[in-house]
C-alpha positions, 0 to 999 in steps of 0.5 A, a space after each residue: 558514944 552518945 555524948 559524941 553524937 550529941 556534940 556533933 549534932 550541936 556543931 551541926 546546928 551552926 550550919 542551919 543556913 542551908 549549907 550542904 557539906 556535899 557538892 553542891 551546897 546552897 546559900 541564901 542570896 536574895 540579891 540574885 536577879 531573877 528577871 531573865 531566869 526561866 524557873 520551873 515548878 519543883 514542889 509545894 511546901 507548907 511552912 509557917 513563919 517560925 520555921 522560915 525565920 529560924 532557918 533563914 533569919 532574913 526578910 524575904 524579897 518583896 514583890 508586887 506580882 504573883 509572887 509577893 514574898 521570896 527567898 532565893 538560893 544559889 549553889 556555890 558556882 551560881 549556876 543553879 537557882 532555887 526560889 522559895 516563894 508564895 503564889 497568888 497570896 493575899 496574906 501577910 508574911 506572918 500568916 502565909 503557910 503555902 509556899 512553892 519551890 521553883 528552880 532554873 534546873 530540873 536536874 533530879 540530882 541537883 533538885 534532890 540535894 536542895 530539897 534534902 538540904 531544906 529538909 535537914 534544916 526543917 528537921 533541925 528546927 523541929 528537933 531543937 527549936 520548934 517547941 521553944 520558939 512557938 511557945 515563945 520560951 526561947 530558952 534551953 538547958 543546952 548552951 549551944 541551942 540556947 545561944 541559937 535560940 537567943 540569936 533567933 529571938 534577937 533577930 525577931 525583935 530587931 525586925 519586929 516592926 518590918 515583919 508586922 507590916 509585911 
């Protein structure tokens, strides 16, 4: 019984891309144009760079406005947009800790599903990756977790110069 639960958790690790199996699900899509969207404040979040990189593994949009860094998400119908962004930030990306979540909807059900999806990804990070990544070990005895850690490490190395300059 316990082994089956562990195997299920390992399979769930492959879905850390903020995809919620329930309707609607959300995808990272930094190509969405937000210029004409009316975005509402949802909540503040305190997240470090490693948490964000382990979950998204994508360089954020870079802006020259009140929002300096942002990741944009949409549901599968491209109806609802969520933005994880800094606000009036003077820090570089690696030092940024304070984030805001904005959305084009205030629908409690949709907002709740997005926040639940994000929280699930953060729980996964805390349970399987945090200690290994933040200690710069990037190794695990569990093959699936180790594979994911190595993917995260490769993505950090590949983007190292860009990340240092943001």
